[in-house]
PDB file of the backbone (N, CA, C, O) and the ligand in Angstrom, with CONECT records:
HET     ZN  A 101       1
ATOM      1  N   MET A   1      64.480  34.120 229.687  1.00  0.00           N
ATOM      2  CA  MET A   1      63.894  32.966 228.993  1.00  0.00           C
ATOM      3  C   MET A   1      63.504  31.880 229.990  1.00  0.00           C
ATOM      4  O   MET A   1      62.356  31.773 230.423  1.00  0.00           O
ATOM      5  N   SER A   2      64.525  31.070 230.338  1.00  0.00           N
ATOM      6  CA  SER A   2      64.237  29.975 231.259  1.00  0.00           C
ATOM      7  C   SER A   2      64.556  30.370 232.691  1.00  0.00           C
ATOM      8  O   SER A   2      64.667  29.513 233.567  1.00  0.00           O
ATOM      9  N   SER A   3      64.702  31.664 232.929  1.00  0.00           N
ATOM     10  CA  SER A   3      64.983  32.104 234.292  1.00  0.00           C
ATOM     11  C   SER A   3      63.726  32.711 234.909  1.00  0.00           C
ATOM     12  O   SER A   3      62.821  33.168 234.211  1.00  0.00           O
ATOM     13  N   VAL A   4      63.702  32.701 236.224  1.00  0.00           N
ATOM     14  CA  VAL A   4      62.547  33.250 236.923  1.00  0.00           C
ATOM     15  C   VAL A   4      63.003  34.337 237.901  1.00  0.00           C
ATOM     16  O   VAL A   4      64.154  34.368 238.336  1.00  0.00           O
ATOM     17  N   GLN A   5      62.071  35.216 238.225  1.00  0.00           N
ATOM     18  CA  GLN A   5      62.367  36.273 239.171  1.00  0.00           C
ATOM     19  C   GLN A   5      62.257  35.757 240.592  1.00  0.00           C
ATOM     20  O   GLN A   5      61.349  35.003 240.941  1.00  0.00           O
ATOM     21  N   ILE A   6      63.213  36.191 241.399  1.00  0.00           N
ATOM     22  CA  ILE A   6      63.194  35.835 242.814  1.00  0.00           C
ATOM     23  C   ILE A   6      63.296  37.146 243.595  1.00  0.00           C
ATOM     24  O   ILE A   6      64.094  38.022 243.263  1.00  0.00           O
ATOM     25  N   GLN A   7      62.485  37.261 244.621  1.00  0.00           N
ATOM     26  CA  GLN A   7      62.603  38.452 245.454  1.00  0.00           C
ATOM     27  C   GLN A   7      63.182  38.050 246.801  1.00  0.00           C
ATOM     28  O   GLN A   7      62.704  37.117 247.446  1.00  0.00           O
ATOM     29  N   CYS A   8      64.204  38.760 247.209  1.00  0.00           N
ATOM     30  CA  CYS A   8      64.861  38.467 248.474  1.00  0.00           C
ATOM     31  C   CYS A   8      63.903  38.712 249.632  1.00  0.00           C
ATOM     32  O   CYS A   8      63.222  39.736 249.691  1.00  0.00           O
ATOM     33  N   THR A   9      63.863  37.746 250.557  1.00  0.00           N
ATOM     34  CA  THR A   9      62.942  37.859 251.695  1.00  0.00           C
ATOM     35  C   THR A   9      63.430  38.878 252.717  1.00  0.00           C
ATOM     36  O   THR A   9      62.663  39.313 253.575  1.00  0.00           O
ATOM     37  N   ARG A  10      64.688  39.256 252.630  1.00  0.00           N
ATOM     38  CA  ARG A  10      65.217  40.215 253.596  1.00  0.00           C
ATOM     39  C   ARG A  10      65.280  41.634 253.043  1.00  0.00           C
ATOM     40  O   ARG A  10      64.683  42.552 253.607  1.00  0.00           O
ATOM     41  N   CYS A  11      66.011  41.816 251.928  1.00  0.00           N
ATOM     42  CA  CYS A  11      66.205  43.180 251.424  1.00  0.00           C
ATOM     43  C   CYS A  11      65.236  43.553 250.299  1.00  0.00           C
ATOM     44  O   CYS A  11      65.223  44.696 249.841  1.00  0.00           O
ATOM     45  N   LYS A  12      64.418  42.576 249.850  1.00  0.00           N
ATOM     46  CA  LYS A  12      63.414  42.791 248.801  1.00  0.00           C
ATOM     47  C   LYS A  12      64.021  43.048 247.423  1.00  0.00           C
ATOM     48  O   LYS A  12      63.318  43.436 246.490  1.00  0.00           O
ATOM     49  N   ASN A  13      65.303  42.833 247.306  1.00  0.00           N
ATOM     50  CA  ASN A  13      65.950  42.967 246.007  1.00  0.00           C
ATOM     51  C   ASN A  13      65.433  41.869 245.072  1.00  0.00           C
ATOM     52  O   ASN A  13      65.217  40.734 245.495  1.00  0.00           O
ATOM     53  N   VAL A  14      65.237  42.220 243.803  1.00  0.00           N
ATOM     54  CA  VAL A  14      64.761  41.236 242.830  1.00  0.00           C
ATOM     55  C   VAL A  14      65.915  40.823 241.921  1.00  0.00           C
ATOM     56  O   VAL A  14      66.599  41.665 241.341  1.00  0.00           O
ATOM     57  N   PHE A  15      66.115  39.510 241.808  1.00  0.00           N
ATOM     58  CA  PHE A  15      67.149  39.001 240.908  1.00  0.00           C
ATOM     59  C   PHE A  15      66.596  37.785 240.186  1.00  0.00           C
ATOM     60  O   PHE A  15      65.462  37.371 240.426  1.00  0.00           O
ATOM     61  N   ARG A  16      67.395  37.220 239.308  1.00  0.00           N
ATOM     62  CA  ARG A  16      66.904  36.089 238.516  1.00  0.00           C
ATOM     63  C   ARG A  16      67.788  34.870 238.697  1.00  0.00           C
ATOM     64  O   ARG A  16      68.986  34.976 238.958  1.00  0.00           O
ATOM     65  N   ASP A  17      67.161  33.703 238.551  1.00  0.00           N
ATOM     66  CA  ASP A  17      67.923  32.458 238.578  1.00  0.00           C
ATOM     67  C   ASP A  17      67.271  31.481 237.609  1.00  0.00           C
ATOM     68  O   ASP A  17      66.110  31.645 237.231  1.00  0.00           O
ATOM     69  N   ARG A  18      68.025  30.469 237.214  1.00  0.00           N
ATOM     70  CA  ARG A  18      67.522  29.488 236.257  1.00  0.00           C
ATOM     71  C   ARG A  18      66.386  28.670 236.858  1.00  0.00           C
ATOM     72  O   ARG A  18      66.457  28.218 238.001  1.00  0.00           O
ATOM     73  N   ALA A  19      65.341  28.494 236.062  1.00  0.00           N
ATOM     74  CA  ALA A  19      64.183  27.725 236.528  1.00  0.00           C
ATOM     75  C   ALA A  19      64.561  26.278 236.846  1.00  0.00           C
ATOM     76  O   ALA A  19      64.001  25.669 237.757  1.00  0.00           O
ATOM     77  N   GLY A  20      65.508  25.740 236.095  1.00  0.00           N
ATOM     78  CA  GLY A  20      65.915  24.355 236.299  1.00  0.00           C
ATOM     79  C   GLY A  20      66.556  24.108 237.655  1.00  0.00           C
ATOM     80  O   GLY A  20      66.516  22.991 238.170  1.00  0.00           O
ATOM     81  N   ARG A  21      67.143  25.140 238.230  1.00  0.00           N
ATOM     82  CA  ARG A  21      67.802  24.978 239.527  1.00  0.00           C
ATOM     83  C   ARG A  21      66.839  25.214 240.679  1.00  0.00           C
ATOM     84  O   ARG A  21      67.011  24.666 241.767  1.00  0.00           O
ATOM     85  N   LEU A  22      65.847  26.017 240.438  1.00  0.00           N
ATOM     86  CA  LEU A  22      64.919  26.408 241.497  1.00  0.00           C
ATOM     87  C   LEU A  22      63.943  25.301 241.874  1.00  0.00           C
ATOM     88  O   LEU A  22      62.760  25.359 241.539  1.00  0.00           O
ATOM     89  N   GLN A  23      64.449  24.305 242.566  1.00  0.00           N
ATOM     90  CA  GLN A  23      63.600  23.192 242.963  1.00  0.00           C
ATOM     91  C   GLN A  23      63.679  23.008 244.467  1.00  0.00           C
ATOM     92  O   GLN A  23      64.469  23.649 245.161  1.00  0.00           O
ATOM     93  N   ASP A  24      62.831  22.109 244.943  1.00  0.00           N
ATOM     94  CA  ASP A  24      62.775  21.836 246.370  1.00  0.00           C
ATOM     95  C   ASP A  24      64.164  21.493 246.917  1.00  0.00           C
ATOM     96  O   ASP A  24      64.840  20.600 246.406  1.00  0.00           O
ATOM     97  N   GLY A  25      64.574  22.208 247.953  1.00  0.00           N
ATOM     98  CA  GLY A  25      65.871  21.933 248.562  1.00  0.00           C
ATOM     99  C   GLY A  25      66.989  22.838 248.066  1.00  0.00           C
ATOM    100  O   GLY A  25      68.101  22.806 248.592  1.00  0.00           O
ATOM    101  N   TYR A  26      66.693  23.645 247.054  1.00  0.00           N
ATOM    102  CA  TYR A  26      67.711  24.544 246.498  1.00  0.00           C
ATOM    103  C   TYR A  26      67.912  25.751 247.415  1.00  0.00           C
ATOM    104  O   TYR A  26      66.967  26.229 248.043  1.00  0.00           O
ATOM    105  N   SER A  27      69.135  26.229 247.485  1.00  0.00           N
ATOM    106  CA  SER A  27      69.391  27.444 248.253  1.00  0.00           C
ATOM    107  C   SER A  27      70.388  28.301 247.496  1.00  0.00           C
ATOM    108  O   SER A  27      71.249  27.784 246.783  1.00  0.00           O
ATOM    109  N   ARG A  28      70.272  29.598 247.650  1.00  0.00           N
ATOM    110  CA  ARG A  28      71.238  30.495 247.012  1.00  0.00           C
ATOM    111  C   ARG A  28      71.288  31.821 247.762  1.00  0.00           C
ATOM    112  O   ARG A  28      70.370  32.193 248.492  1.00  0.00           O
ATOM    113  N   GLN A  29      72.395  32.508 247.551  1.00  0.00           N
ATOM    114  CA  GLN A  29      72.592  33.781 248.224  1.00  0.00           C
ATOM    115  C   GLN A  29      71.979  34.920 247.436  1.00  0.00           C
ATOM    116  O   GLN A  29      72.007  34.932 246.206  1.00  0.00           O
ATOM    117  N   CYS A  30      71.433  35.858 248.149  1.00  0.00           N
ATOM    118  CA  CYS A  30      70.962  37.082 247.522  1.00  0.00           C
ATOM    119  C   CYS A  30      72.191  37.871 247.085  1.00  0.00           C
ATOM    120  O   CYS A  30      73.098  38.096 247.886  1.00  0.00           O
ATOM    121  N   PRO A  31      72.228  38.299 245.807  1.00  0.00           N
ATOM    122  CA  PRO A  31      73.408  39.048 245.332  1.00  0.00           C
ATOM    123  C   PRO A  31      73.545  40.417 245.995  1.00  0.00           C
ATOM    124  O   PRO A  31      74.610  41.032 245.936  1.00  0.00           O
ATOM    125  N   SER A  32      72.505  40.880 246.607  1.00  0.00           N
ATOM    126  CA  SER A  32      72.522  42.206 247.217  1.00  0.00           C
ATOM    127  C   SER A  32      72.924  42.182 248.698  1.00  0.00           C
ATOM    128  O   SER A  32      73.899  42.821 249.091  1.00  0.00           O
ATOM    129  N   CYS A  33      72.160  41.435 249.518  1.00  0.00           N
ATOM    130  CA  CYS A  33      72.455  41.448 250.956  1.00  0.00           C
ATOM    131  C   CYS A  33      73.151  40.167 251.424  1.00  0.00           C
ATOM    132  O   CYS A  33      73.539  40.056 252.586  1.00  0.00           O
ATOM    133  N   GLU A  34      73.307  39.191 250.503  1.00  0.00           N
ATOM    134  CA  GLU A  34      74.023  37.948 250.772  1.00  0.00           C
ATOM    135  C   GLU A  34      73.371  37.014 251.780  1.00  0.00           C
ATOM    136  O   GLU A  34      74.013  36.095 252.288  1.00  0.00           O
ATOM    137  N   VAL A  35      72.105  37.247 252.067  1.00  0.00           N
ATOM    138  CA  VAL A  35      71.390  36.304 252.919  1.00  0.00           C
ATOM    139  C   VAL A  35      71.158  35.037 252.085  1.00  0.00           C
ATOM    140  O   VAL A  35      70.964  35.126 250.873  1.00  0.00           O
ATOM    141  N   VAL A  36      71.176  33.872 252.719  1.00  0.00           N
ATOM    142  CA  VAL A  36      70.924  32.640 251.977  1.00  0.00           C
ATOM    143  C   VAL A  36      69.428  32.350 251.979  1.00  0.00           C
ATOM    144  O   VAL A  36      68.793  32.252 253.029  1.00  0.00           O
ATOM    145  N   LEU A  37      68.890  32.218 250.779  1.00  0.00           N
ATOM    146  CA  LEU A  37      67.467  31.922 250.639  1.00  0.00           C
ATOM    147  C   LEU A  37      67.304  30.429 250.400  1.00  0.00           C
ATOM    148  O   LEU A  37      68.017  29.842 249.586  1.00  0.00           O
ATOM    149  N   PHE A  38      66.367  29.821 251.110  1.00  0.00           N
ATOM    150  CA  PHE A  38      66.095  28.391 250.950  1.00  0.00           C
ATOM    151  C   PHE A  38      64.778  28.201 250.217  1.00  0.00           C
ATOM    152  O   PHE A  38      63.756  28.798 250.557  1.00  0.00           O
ATOM    153  N   PHE A  39      64.834  27.354 249.206  1.00  0.00           N
ATOM    154  CA  PHE A  39      63.627  27.104 248.413  1.00  0.00           C
ATOM    155  C   PHE A  39      63.086  25.719 248.718  1.00  0.00           C
ATOM    156  O   PHE A  39      63.703  24.702 248.399  1.00  0.00           O
ATOM    157  N   ALA A  40      61.925  25.706 249.338  1.00  0.00           N
ATOM    158  CA  ALA A  40      61.281  24.433 249.668  1.00  0.00           C
ATOM    159  C   ALA A  40      59.832  24.484 249.211  1.00  0.00           C
ATOM    160  O   ALA A  40      59.192  25.535 249.238  1.00  0.00           O
ATOM    161  N   GLU A  41      59.330  23.333 248.794  1.00  0.00           N
ATOM    162  CA  GLU A  41      57.938  23.270 248.327  1.00  0.00           C
ATOM    163  C   GLU A  41      56.966  23.670 249.427  1.00  0.00           C
ATOM    164  O   GLU A  41      55.891  24.203 249.151  1.00  0.00           O
ATOM    165  N   ASP A  42      57.348  23.411 250.675  1.00  0.00           N
ATOM    166  CA  ASP A  42      56.428  23.718 251.777  1.00  0.00           C
ATOM    167  C   ASP A  42      56.738  25.061 252.448  1.00  0.00           C
ATOM    168  O   ASP A  42      56.292  25.327 253.564  1.00  0.00           O
ATOM    169  N   SER A  43      57.503  25.894 251.755  1.00  0.00           N
ATOM    170  CA  SER A  43      57.834  27.201 252.311  1.00  0.00           C
ATOM    171  C   SER A  43      56.570  28.036 252.520  1.00  0.00           C
ATOM    172  O   SER A  43      55.646  28.005 251.708  1.00  0.00           O
ATOM    173  N   GLN A  44      56.550  28.775 253.618  1.00  0.00           N
ATOM    174  CA  GLN A  44      55.387  29.603 253.924  1.00  0.00           C
ATOM    175  C   GLN A  44      55.564  31.035 253.441  1.00  0.00           C
ATOM    176  O   GLN A  44      54.624  31.830 253.462  1.00  0.00           O
ATOM    177  N   HIS A  45      56.778  31.355 253.007  1.00  0.00           N
ATOM    178  CA  HIS A  45      57.024  32.737 252.603  1.00  0.00           C
ATOM    179  C   HIS A  45      56.476  33.019 251.202  1.00  0.00           C
ATOM    180  O   HIS A  45      56.775  32.287 250.258  1.00  0.00           O
ATOM    181  N   PRO A  46      55.672  34.086 251.068  1.00  0.00           N
ATOM    182  CA  PRO A  46      55.068  34.369 249.755  1.00  0.00           C
ATOM    183  C   PRO A  46      56.089  34.586 248.631  1.00  0.00           C
ATOM    184  O   PRO A  46      55.823  34.215 247.488  1.00  0.00           O
ATOM    185  N   PHE A  47      57.240  35.175 248.929  1.00  0.00           N
ATOM    186  CA  PHE A  47      58.246  35.419 247.880  1.00  0.00           C
ATOM    187  C   PHE A  47      58.810  34.095 247.373  1.00  0.00           C
ATOM    188  O   PHE A  47      58.990  33.892 246.172  1.00  0.00           O
ATOM    189  N   ILE A  48      59.082  33.201 248.323  1.00  0.00           N
ATOM    190  CA  ILE A  48      59.640  31.890 247.971  1.00  0.00           C
ATOM    191  C   ILE A  48      58.600  31.074 247.214  1.00  0.00           C
ATOM    192  O   ILE A  48      58.900  30.439 246.203  1.00  0.00           O
ATOM    193  N   LYS A  49      57.372  31.105 247.724  1.00  0.00           N
ATOM    194  CA  LYS A  49      56.291  30.366 247.071  1.00  0.00           C
ATOM    195  C   LYS A  49      56.114  30.827 245.632  1.00  0.00           C
ATOM    196  O   LYS A  49      55.962  30.016 244.718  1.00  0.00           O
ATOM    197  N   ARG A  50      56.136  32.126 245.450  1.00  0.00           N
ATOM    198  CA  ARG A  50      55.930  32.682 244.111  1.00  0.00           C
ATOM    199  C   ARG A  50      57.060  32.252 243.169  1.00  0.00           C
ATOM    200  O   ARG A  50      56.818  31.866 242.025  1.00  0.00           O
ATOM    201  N   ALA A  51      58.293  32.324 243.670  1.00  0.00           N
ATOM    202  CA  ALA A  51      59.449  31.936 242.849  1.00  0.00           C
ATOM    203  C   ALA A  51      59.367  30.457 242.472  1.00  0.00           C
ATOM    204  O   ALA A  51      59.657  30.085 241.335  1.00  0.00           O
ATOM    205  N   MET A  52      58.970  29.611 243.435  1.00  0.00           N
ATOM    206  CA  MET A  52      58.859  28.174 243.174  1.00  0.00           C
ATOM    207  C   MET A  52      57.761  27.892 242.156  1.00  0.00           C
ATOM    208  O   MET A  52      57.906  27.044 241.275  1.00  0.00           O
ATOM    209  N   ARG A  53      56.669  28.621 242.298  1.00  0.00           N
ATOM    210  CA  ARG A  53      55.537  28.428 241.390  1.00  0.00           C
ATOM    211  C   ARG A  53      55.934  28.827 239.962  1.00  0.00           C
ATOM    212  O   ARG A  53      55.643  28.114 239.002  1.00  0.00           O
ATOM    213  N   ASN A  54      56.599  29.975 239.844  1.00  0.00           N
ATOM    214  CA  ASN A  54      57.040  30.439 238.535  1.00  0.00           C
ATOM    215  C   ASN A  54      58.034  29.465 237.909  1.00  0.00           C
ATOM    216  O   ASN A  54      57.978  29.186 236.711  1.00  0.00           O
ATOM    217  N   ALA A  55      58.944  28.952 238.738  1.00  0.00           N
ATOM    218  CA  ALA A  55      59.945  28.014 238.234  1.00  0.00           C
ATOM    219  C   ALA A  55      59.275  26.745 237.727  1.00  0.00           C
ATOM    220  O   ALA A  55      59.668  26.197 236.697  1.00  0.00           O
ATOM    221  N   ARG A  56      58.265  26.284 238.450  1.00  0.00           N
ATOM    222  CA  ARG A  56      57.537  25.083 238.032  1.00  0.00           C
ATOM    223  C   ARG A  56      56.867  25.309 236.684  1.00  0.00           C
ATOM    224  O   ARG A  56      56.880  24.443 235.810  1.00  0.00           O
ATOM    225  N   LYS A  57      56.288  26.485 236.538  1.00  0.00           N
ATOM    226  CA  LYS A  57      55.583  26.826 235.307  1.00  0.00           C
ATOM    227  C   LYS A  57      56.561  26.867 234.122  1.00  0.00           C
ATOM    228  O   LYS A  57      56.290  26.322 233.052  1.00  0.00           O
ATOM    229  N   VAL A  58      57.699  27.527 234.345  1.00  0.00           N
ATOM    230  CA  VAL A  58      58.705  27.642 233.283  1.00  0.00           C
ATOM    231  C   VAL A  58      59.243  26.265 232.911  1.00  0.00           C
ATOM    232  O   VAL A  58      59.430  25.968 231.731  1.00  0.00           O
ATOM    233  N   ARG A  59      59.494  25.414 233.925  1.00  0.00           N
ATOM    234  CA  ARG A  59      60.006  24.066 233.643  1.00  0.00           C
ATOM    235  C   ARG A  59      59.004  23.254 232.838  1.00  0.00           C
ATOM    236  O   ARG A  59      59.373  22.481 231.953  1.00  0.00           O
ATOM    237  N   LYS A  60      57.728  23.444 233.162  1.00  0.00           N
ATOM    238  CA  LYS A  60      56.677  22.739 232.445  1.00  0.00           C
ATOM    239  C   LYS A  60      56.658  23.180 230.979  1.00  0.00           C
ATOM    240  O   LYS A  60      56.542  22.352 230.075  1.00  0.00           O
ATOM    241  N   GLU A  61      56.772  24.485 230.757  1.00  0.00           N
ATOM    242  CA  GLU A  61      56.778  25.011 229.389  1.00  0.00           C
ATOM    243  C   GLU A  61      57.972  24.474 228.604  1.00  0.00           C
ATOM    244  O   GLU A  61      57.857  24.139 227.425  1.00  0.00           O
ATOM    245  N   ILE A  62      59.122  24.399 229.279  1.00  0.00           N
ATOM    246  CA  ILE A  62      60.327  23.883 228.626  1.00  0.00           C
ATOM    247  C   ILE A  62      60.116  22.410 228.256  1.00  0.00           C
ATOM    248  O   ILE A  62      60.442  21.980 227.150  1.00  0.00           O
ATOM    249  N   ARG A  63      59.556  21.643 229.218  1.00  0.00           N
ATOM    250  CA  ARG A  63      59.311  20.222 228.972  1.00  0.00           C
ATOM    251  C   ARG A  63      58.364  20.013 227.795  1.00  0.00           C
ATOM    252  O   ARG A  63      58.573  19.130 226.963  1.00  0.00           O
ATOM    253  N   GLU A  64      57.324  20.836 227.738  1.00  0.00           N
ATOM    254  CA  GLU A  64      56.346  20.698 226.661  1.00  0.00           C
ATOM    255  C   GLU A  64      56.958  21.051 225.309  1.00  0.00           C
ATOM    256  O   GLU A  64      56.709  20.376 224.311  1.00  0.00           O
ATOM    257  N   ALA A  65      57.756  22.108 225.284  1.00  0.00           N
ATOM    258  CA  ALA A  65      58.420  22.502 224.043  1.00  0.00           C
ATOM    259  C   ALA A  65      59.371  21.407 223.579  1.00  0.00           C
ATOM    260  O   ALA A  65      59.490  21.127 222.387  1.00  0.00           O
ATOM    261  N   GLU A  66      60.043  20.798 224.548  1.00  0.00           N
ATOM    262  CA  GLU A  66      60.971  19.712 224.273  1.00  0.00           C
ATOM    263  C   GLU A  66      60.228  18.504 223.710  1.00  0.00           C
ATOM    264  O   GLU A  66      60.677  17.875 222.752  1.00  0.00           O
ATOM    265  N   ALA A  67      59.092  18.192 224.316  1.00  0.00           N
ATOM    266  CA  ALA A  67      58.300  17.039 223.893  1.00  0.00           C
ATOM    267  C   ALA A  67      57.820  17.202 222.462  1.00  0.00           C
ATOM    268  O   ALA A  67      57.811  16.246 221.687  1.00  0.00           O
ATOM    269  N   VAL A  68      57.424  18.408 222.119  1.00  0.00           N
ATOM    270  CA  VAL A  68      56.955  18.685 220.757  1.00  0.00           C
ATOM    271  C   VAL A  68      58.096  18.485 219.775  1.00  0.00           C
ATOM    272  O   VAL A  68      57.913  17.916 218.698  1.00  0.00           O
ATOM    273  N   ARG A  69      59.270  18.956 220.156  1.00  0.00           N
ATOM    274  CA  ARG A  69      60.428  18.840 219.278  1.00  0.00           C
ATOM    275  C   ARG A  69      60.830  17.374 219.103  1.00  0.00           C
ATOM    276  O   ARG A  69      61.183  16.951 218.003  1.00  0.00           O
ATOM    277  N   LEU A  70      60.775  16.610 220.178  1.00  0.00           N
ATOM    278  CA  LEU A  70      61.165  15.208 220.110  1.00  0.00           C
ATOM    279  C   LEU A  70      60.141  14.380 219.341  1.00  0.00           C
ATOM    280  O   LEU A  70      60.488  13.411 218.666  1.00  0.00           O
ATOM    281  N   ALA A  71      58.883  14.773 219.453  1.00  0.00           N
ATOM    282  CA  ALA A  71      57.819  14.023 218.799  1.00  0.00           C
ATOM    283  C   ALA A  71      57.869  14.196 217.287  1.00  0.00           C
ATOM    284  O   ALA A  71      57.524  13.280 216.540  1.00  0.00           O
ATOM    285  N   ALA A  72      58.295  15.361 216.841  1.00  0.00           N
ATOM    286  CA  ALA A  72      58.334  15.635 215.407  1.00  0.00           C
ATOM    287  C   ALA A  72      59.638  16.324 215.031  1.00  0.00           C
ATOM    288  O   ALA A  72      59.645  17.522 214.747  1.00  0.00           O
ATOM    289  N   PRO A  73      60.745  15.580 215.026  1.00  0.00           N
ATOM    290  CA  PRO A  73      62.044  16.211 214.754  1.00  0.00           C
ATOM    291  C   PRO A  73      62.159  16.756 213.335  1.00  0.00           C
ATOM    292  O   PRO A  73      62.912  17.695 213.077  1.00  0.00           O
ATOM    293  N   GLU A  74      61.407  16.158 212.425  1.00  0.00           N
ATOM    294  CA  GLU A  74      61.505  16.607 211.027  1.00  0.00           C
ATOM    295  C   GLU A  74      60.596  17.785 210.717  1.00  0.00           C
ATOM    296  O   GLU A  74      60.632  18.359 209.629  1.00  0.00           O
ATOM    297  N   LEU A  75      59.786  18.125 211.699  1.00  0.00           N
ATOM    298  CA  LEU A  75      58.847  19.227 211.499  1.00  0.00           C
ATOM    299  C   LEU A  75      59.604  20.555 211.441  1.00  0.00           C
ATOM    300  O   LEU A  75      60.243  20.977 212.405  1.00  0.00           O
ATOM    301  N   HIS A  76      59.509  21.175 210.309  1.00  0.00           N
ATOM    302  CA  HIS A  76      60.218  22.429 210.132  1.00  0.00           C
ATOM    303  C   HIS A  76      59.213  23.522 209.830  1.00  0.00           C
ATOM    304  O   HIS A  76      58.388  23.367 208.930  1.00  0.00           O
ATOM    305  N   PRO A  77      59.265  24.627 210.567  1.00  0.00           N
ATOM    306  CA  PRO A  77      58.260  25.677 210.366  1.00  0.00           C
ATOM    307  C   PRO A  77      58.263  26.267 208.963  1.00  0.00           C
ATOM    308  O   PRO A  77      57.226  26.734 208.492  1.00  0.00           O
ATOM    309  N   ALA A  78      59.415  26.254 208.283  1.00  0.00           N
ATOM    310  CA  ALA A  78      59.510  26.861 206.958  1.00  0.00           C
ATOM    311  C   ALA A  78      59.017  25.905 205.869  1.00  0.00           C
ATOM    312  O   ALA A  78      58.783  26.304 204.728  1.00  0.00           O
ATOM    313  N   ARG A  79      58.866  24.642 206.251  1.00  0.00           N
ATOM    314  CA  ARG A  79      58.489  23.637 205.275  1.00  0.00           C
ATOM    315  C   ARG A  79      56.998  23.736 204.922  1.00  0.00           C
ATOM    316  O   ARG A  79      56.130  23.788 205.794  1.00  0.00           O
ATOM    317  N   ARG A  80      56.742  23.759 203.632  1.00  0.00           N
ATOM    318  CA  ARG A  80      55.359  23.844 203.191  1.00  0.00           C
ATOM    319  C   ARG A  80      54.994  22.573 202.433  1.00  0.00           C
ATOM    320  O   ARG A  80      55.683  22.152 201.503  1.00  0.00           O
ATOM    321  N   SER A  81      53.937  22.008 202.845  1.00  0.00           N
ATOM    322  CA  SER A  81      53.522  20.776 202.193  1.00  0.00           C
ATOM    323  C   SER A  81      52.273  21.019 201.360  1.00  0.00           C
ATOM    324  O   SER A  81      51.334  21.692 201.786  1.00  0.00           O
ATOM    325  N   ARG A  82      52.292  20.448 200.156  1.00  0.00           N
ATOM    326  CA  ARG A  82      51.127  20.607 199.285  1.00  0.00           C
ATOM    327  C   ARG A  82      50.289  19.339 199.275  1.00  0.00           C
ATOM    328  O   ARG A  82      49.291  19.244 198.561  1.00  0.00           O
ATOM    329  N   SER A  83      50.700  18.384 200.059  1.00  0.00           N
ATOM    330  CA  SER A  83      50.033  17.083 200.006  1.00  0.00           C
ATOM    331  C   SER A  83      48.577  17.127 200.457  1.00  0.00           C
ATOM    332  O   SER A  83      47.804  16.217 200.157  1.00  0.00           O
ATOM    333  N   PHE A  84      48.211  18.158 201.161  1.00  0.00           N
ATOM    334  CA  PHE A  84      46.839  18.235 201.639  1.00  0.00           C
ATOM    335  C   PHE A  84      45.914  18.982 200.676  1.00  0.00           C
ATOM    336  O   PHE A  84      44.704  19.058 200.891  1.00  0.00           O
ATOM    337  N   ALA A  85      46.498  19.527 199.619  1.00  0.00           N
ATOM    338  CA  ALA A  85      45.690  20.287 198.667  1.00  0.00           C
ATOM    339  C   ALA A  85      44.637  19.394 198.029  1.00  0.00           C
ATOM    340  O   ALA A  85      44.928  18.276 197.604  1.00  0.00           O
ATOM    341  N   GLY A  86      43.431  19.891 197.968  1.00  0.00           N
ATOM    342  CA  GLY A  86      42.369  19.117 197.329  1.00  0.00           C
ATOM    343  C   GLY A  86      41.649  18.197 198.297  1.00  0.00           C
ATOM    344  O   GLY A  86      40.570  17.688 197.996  1.00  0.00           O
ATOM    345  N   ARG A  87      42.241  17.987 199.442  1.00  0.00           N
ATOM    346  CA  ARG A  87      41.592  17.119 200.431  1.00  0.00           C
ATOM    347  C   ARG A  87      40.958  17.975 201.510  1.00  0.00           C
ATOM    348  O   ARG A  87      41.659  18.514 202.367  1.00  0.00           O
ATOM    349  N   THR A  88      39.701  18.101 201.480  1.00  0.00           N
ATOM    350  CA  THR A  88      39.043  18.933 202.481  1.00  0.00           C
ATOM    351  C   THR A  88      38.353  18.056 203.518  1.00  0.00           C
ATOM    352  O   THR A  88      37.999  16.905 203.262  1.00  0.00           O
ATOM    353  N   ARG A  89      38.182  18.627 204.664  1.00  0.00           N
ATOM    354  CA  ARG A  89      37.571  17.891 205.759  1.00  0.00           C
ATOM    355  C   ARG A  89      36.108  17.571 205.495  1.00  0.00           C
ATOM    356  O   ARG A  89      35.573  16.579 205.991  1.00  0.00           O
ATOM    357  N   SER A  90      35.464  18.439 204.695  1.00  0.00           N
ATOM    358  CA  SER A  90      34.041  18.247 204.445  1.00  0.00           C
ATOM    359  C   SER A  90      33.798  16.961 203.661  1.00  0.00           C
ATOM    360  O   SER A  90      32.702  16.403 203.709  1.00  0.00           O
ATOM    361  N   ALA A  91      34.805  16.491 202.946  1.00  0.00           N
ATOM    362  CA  ALA A  91      34.669  15.271 202.143  1.00  0.00           C
ATOM    363  C   ALA A  91      34.475  14.050 203.052  1.00  0.00           C
ATOM    364  O   ALA A  91      33.927  13.032 202.631  1.00  0.00           O
ATOM    365  N   GLU A  92      34.924  14.169 204.278  1.00  0.00           N
ATOM    366  CA  GLU A  92      34.822  13.031 205.195  1.00  0.00           C
ATOM    367  C   GLU A  92      33.431  12.916 205.824  1.00  0.00           C
ATOM    368  O   GLU A  92      33.085  11.917 206.454  1.00  0.00           O
ATOM    369  N   ARG A  93      32.670  13.955 205.630  1.00  0.00           N
ATOM    370  CA  ARG A  93      31.382  13.973 206.322  1.00  0.00           C
ATOM    371  C   ARG A  93      30.361  13.018 205.697  1.00  0.00           C
ATOM    372  O   ARG A  93      30.058  13.088 204.506  1.00  0.00           O
ATOM    373  N   GLU A  94      29.868  12.169 206.504  1.00  0.00           N
ATOM    374  CA  GLU A  94      28.844  11.226 206.045  1.00  0.00           C
ATOM    375  C   GLU A  94      27.685  11.199 207.029  1.00  0.00           C
ATOM    376  O   GLU A  94      27.864  11.383 208.233  1.00  0.00           O
ATOM    377  N   ASP A  95      26.519  10.971 206.502  1.00  0.00           N
ATOM    378  CA  ASP A  95      25.354  10.931 207.384  1.00  0.00           C
ATOM    379  C   ASP A  95      24.957   9.500 207.736  1.00  0.00           C
ATOM    380  O   ASP A  95      23.993   9.291 208.472  1.00  0.00           O
TER     381      ASP A  95
HETATM  382 ZN    ZN A 101      68.731  40.370 249.924  1.00  0.00          ZN2+
END
């Protein structure tokens, strides 16, 4: 869900970590070969760059979903409103 794929720069093992943690300055060990991977925005390594990019994208999606929820807390997908019945957009059209 909110995790992104990371590929180890040494052993090429693929594992996952939370997008929220994968930010500039973050470091973590590869679960396979135990090398410490450093995540920096200015990293030149394609694996690191890709992981950072994916994490940014996932964080953005989370933020947007959160914003929608905060903007309309009462909005419920199961809720059906009949208040718009009879009111069509074409009625607003004037020349
Ligand atoms: Zn590794």
